[in-house]
C-alpha positions in Angstrom: 8.8 14.0 -43.0 9.9 12.1 -46.7 8.0 9.7 -48.2 10.9 6.5 -48.0 10.6 7.4 -44.0 6.4 7.7 -43.8 6.4 4.1 -45.4 8.9 2.6 -43.7 7.1 3.9 -40.6 4.3 2.9 -41.5 5.4 -1.2 -42.3 7.1 -0.9 -38.9 4.0 0.5 -36.7 1.6 -2.0 -38.6 4.2 -5.1 -38.0 4.5 -4.2 -34.2 1.1 -3.4 -34.7 0.0 -7.1 -36.2 2.2 -8.6 -33.2 1.4 -6.9 -29.9 -2.2 -7.2 -31.0 -1.4 -11.8 -31.2 -0.6 -11.3 -27.4 -2.0 -8.1 -25.9 -5.2 -10.8 -24.8 -3.7 -13.2 -23.5 -1.0 -10.8 -21.2 -4.4 -8.9 -20.0 -6.5 -11.6 -19.2 -2.9 -12.8 -17.2 -2.7 -9.6 -15.4 -6.2 -9.4 -14.6 -6.4 -12.3 -13.0 -3.4 -12.1 -11.5 -4.2 -9.1 -9.8 -6.1 -9.3 -6.1 -9.4 -8.7 -5.6 -8.7 -5.9 -3.0 -6.4 -4.2 -5.6 -9.6 -3.5 -8.0 -11.4 -2.3 -5.2 -8.9 0.2 -3.6 -7.3 1.7 -6.8 -9.3 4.0 -8.4 -10.0 2.8 -12.7 -7.5 5.7 -14.1 -4.8 4.4 -11.9 -5.6 1.1 -13.4 -5.2 1.4 -16.6 -1.6 3.4 -16.0 -0.5 0.6 -14.3 -1.3 -2.2 -16.6 0.5 0.1 -19.4 3.6 -0.4 -17.1 3.3 -4.1 -16.6 2.2 -4.8 -20.7 5.8 -3.2 -21.2 7.3 -4.7 -18.6 5.8 -8.1 -20.2 7.0 -7.7 -23.4 10.2 -6.9 -22.9 10.6 -9.7 -20.8 12.1 -6.8 -18.0 12.7 -7.8 -14.4 14.2 -4.8 -13.7 11.7 -2.2 -11.6 9.9 0.8 -12.7 9.3 4.0 -10.4 7.4 7.1 -11.4 6.2 9.9 -9.3 3.2 11.7 -10.4 3.6 15.6 -11.7 2.0 17.0 -7.8 5.1 14.6 -5.9 2.0 13.1 -4.1 2.1 9.5 -5.4 4.4 7.2 -6.5 3.9 3.6 -8.0 7.3 1.0 -8.2 5.7 -1.9 -10.5 8.4 -5.1 -11.1 7.9 -8.1 -12.4 10.0 -9.9 -9.6 9.2 -10.3 -6.4 11.6 -11.7 -3.7 11.9 -10.9 0.3 13.0 -7.8 1.5 11.5 -6.2 -1.6 9.7 -3.8 0.3 12.3 -3.0 2.5 14.2 -1.7 -0.6 11.4 0.2 -2.6 11.7 2.2 0.8 15.1 3.6 0.6 14.5 5.0 -2.6 11.5 6.3 -2.6 11.6 10.6 -2.7 12.2 11.6 0.7 11.2 15.5 0.1 7.8 15.2 1.5 6.6 13.1 3.9 4.8 9.8 3.3 1.1 9.3 4.5 -0.1 6.4 3.1 0.9 2.9 1.4 -1.2 0.8 -0.7 1.2 -2.6 -1.4 0.0 -5.5 -3.4 1.9 -8.8 -4.5 0.5 -10.7 -7.7 -1.4 -14.5 -7.1 1.5 -16.5 -8.2 4.1 -13.9 -6.1 5.5 -13.1 -9.9 5.3 -9.3 -10.6 4.3 -6.4 -7.2 2.3 -3.7 -7.6 2.9 -0.7 -5.0 1.8 2.4 -4.4 2.9 5.4 -1.9 1.0 8.2 -0.8 3.0 11.8 0.0 1.7 14.7 2.2 -0.3 17.5 0.0 1.9 21.0 0.5 -0.6 23.8 1.6 -0.6 25.3 -2.1 -2.3 21.6 -4.1 -5.6 22.3 -2.9 -6.4 21.8 -6.5 -5.0 17.8 -5.8 -7.9 15.2 -7.2 -9.2 13.7 -3.6 -10.7 9.8 -4.4 -14.5 9.3 -4.5 -15.6 7.4 -1.9 -17.9 4.4 -3.0 -20.1 4.6 0.9 -20.9 7.4 2.1 -18.9 9.2 5.4 -22.2 9.2 7.3 -22.5 5.2 6.3 -18.6 4.2 7.0 -19.2 6.5 10.5 -22.2 4.4 11.2 -20.6 1.0 10.4 -17.6 2.1 12.4 -19.4 2.8 15.4 -21.5 -0.3 15.3 -18.0 -2.6 15.4 -16.1 -0.2 18.3 -19.4 0.1 20.4 -18.5 4.1 20.3 -20.8 7.0 19.7 -20.9 7.9 15.5 -19.0 11.9 17.4 -15.9 9.8 19.1 -15.8 8.6 15.2 -16.4 11.6 13.1 -13.9 12.8 14.8 -11.4 9.9 14.5 -11.6 10.1 11.2 -11.0 13.0 10.6 -7.4 12.6 11.8 -6.8 10.8 8.4 -5.0 12.3 5.1 -7.6 14.0 3.4 -6.8 11.0 -0.1 -6.6 8.5 2.0 -9.7 6.9 0.5 -10.0 4.6 3.8 -14.1 5.0 4.0 -14.6 2.0 2.4 -13.2 0.0 4.4 -15.4 0.3 7.7 -13.1 -2.9 9.3 -9.5 -1.6 8.6 -10.9 2.1 10.6 -12.1 -0.3 13.5 -9.1 -2.3 13.5 -6.6 1.4 12.9 -9.2 3.0 16.1 -8.4 0.2 18.5 -5.1 0.3 17.9 -4.9 3.9 17.9 -6.5 3.9 21.4 -3.9 1.5 22.8 -1.1 3.9 21.7 -2.4 7.1 23.0 -3.8 4.9 27.0 -0.2 3.3 27.4 2.0 5.3 25.3 3.9 2.0 23.6 3.6 0.8 20.6 0.2 -1.2 19.8 0.5 -4.5 17.9 -2.6 -6.6 16.8 -2.1 -9.7 15.0 -6.0 -11.7 14.1 -5.6 -14.5 11.7 -3.2 -16.2 13.3 -3.1 -20.5 11.5 0.5 -20.9 12.8 2.0 -18.8 10.1 -0.4 -19.8 6.9 -2.4 -16.3 7.1 -1.5 -13.7 9.6 -2.9 -10.1 9.6 -0.3 -8.1 11.7 -1.9 -4.3 12.6 1.4 -1.9 14.3 0.5 1.0 15.6 3.2 3.5 16.8 3.5 7.4 18.2 7.6 9.1 18.0 7.8 7.2 14.7 8.1 7.8 11.1 5.5 6.2 9.0 8.4 5.6 6.4 10.7 4.2 9.3 7.3 2.6 10.7 7.1 0.8 7.2 10.8 0.5 7.3 11.1 -1.1 9.9 9.1 -3.7 9.5 9.0 -4.6 5.5 12.5 -5.4 7.1 12.5 -7.9 9.9 9.2 -10.0 8.0 12.1 -10.1 5.3 14.5 -11.6 7.6 12.1 -13.7 9.0 11.0 -14.9 5.7 7.3 -13.6 5.5 6.0 -13.4 2.8 4.3 -10.2 2.5 0.9 -10.3 0.1 -0.9 -6.6 0.9 0.7 -3.7 3.1 -0.8 -1.0 4.0 0.3 1.9 5.8 -2.0 5.5 7.1 -1.0 8.2 8.8 -3.1 9.7 11.8 -2.6 13.5 12.1 -3.1 15.6 15.5 -3.2 18.2 17.1 0.2 19.6 18.0 1.5 17.9 14.5 1.4 15.0 16.5 1.3 11.7 14.9 0.2 8.1 14.4 1.6 6.2 11.9 -0.5 2.3 11.6 0.3 -0.4 9.0 -1.4 -3.6 8.1 0.4 -6.1 6.9 -1.0 -9.6 5.1 1.0 -12.2 4.6 2.3 -15.7 4.6 5.4 -17.9 6.1 6.2 -21.6 5.0 7.8 -21.6 9.4 6.6 -23.5 11.6 5.0 -21.9 14.8 2.6 -19.3 16.1 3.7 -15.4 15.7 3.3 -14.7 19.5 7.7 -14.6 18.8 7.7 -12.7 16.3 4.5 -10.3 18.4 7.6 -9.3 21.0 10.5 -8.8 18.9 8.7 -6.1 16.9 7.4 -4.7 20.0 10.9 -4.8 21.6 12.3 -3.2 18.3 9.8 -0.9 17.9 10.4 0.4 21.7 13.9 0.5 20.6 13.9 2.6 17.6 11.5 5.3 19.2 14.0 5.4 22.8 11.3 4.6 25.3 
């Protein structure tokens, strides 16, 4: 490298550093303030740093495009965008890699709805025994004890149920969610129909929707729900997807949405419409 090039490079680096340093703390503070608490609880610190770099790049460059990046092992794909619009999740799902089975997802929307951070997890290959499995904050026995208390079931029953989650799901930290999944999966197995459970229905102000079904792929389930919710003007604040695998390759897909709506009225009519939509899609 010539002396002139070295000097020019040094000057540019110093100018950029001074410009970025001036704004960096304020931009990071804004991003951290905007991310929901659930994000920091459910996402590993090293992944948080990767996401923060992407959000910083989008912010400094004033970009509205969606960034999609895939891990080298093909197990994880993240989508980050400094924009948020109705039907966005359904649009993203259509563009995800199709060479592996989708087994999990964590969907986050900033508090001001100015950006989204969607994380998708795909099934491990048989050869991928070395892929890092997230460390749970709660021990398996502690989680089993809490879920057993919430469901009224024995620890043995809960332990067997938990064994059906993907090994990378990091679900043990959320015993209340496991309990809800347990009830939903039980309804599916008992009635051989989709389970649709609604909590915190305050006339649309705050709704938690959990939907479980078999005979449908996880990607298709979330795609169908995301399209329906987008069409009916529900704002998805957070969403989580889990794929439970049982014997003979049987699966139950479970999706949970935390959302709000500006429309008045209870969720009953939507619950019935979603059930009809699911039954039609699985051919029952």
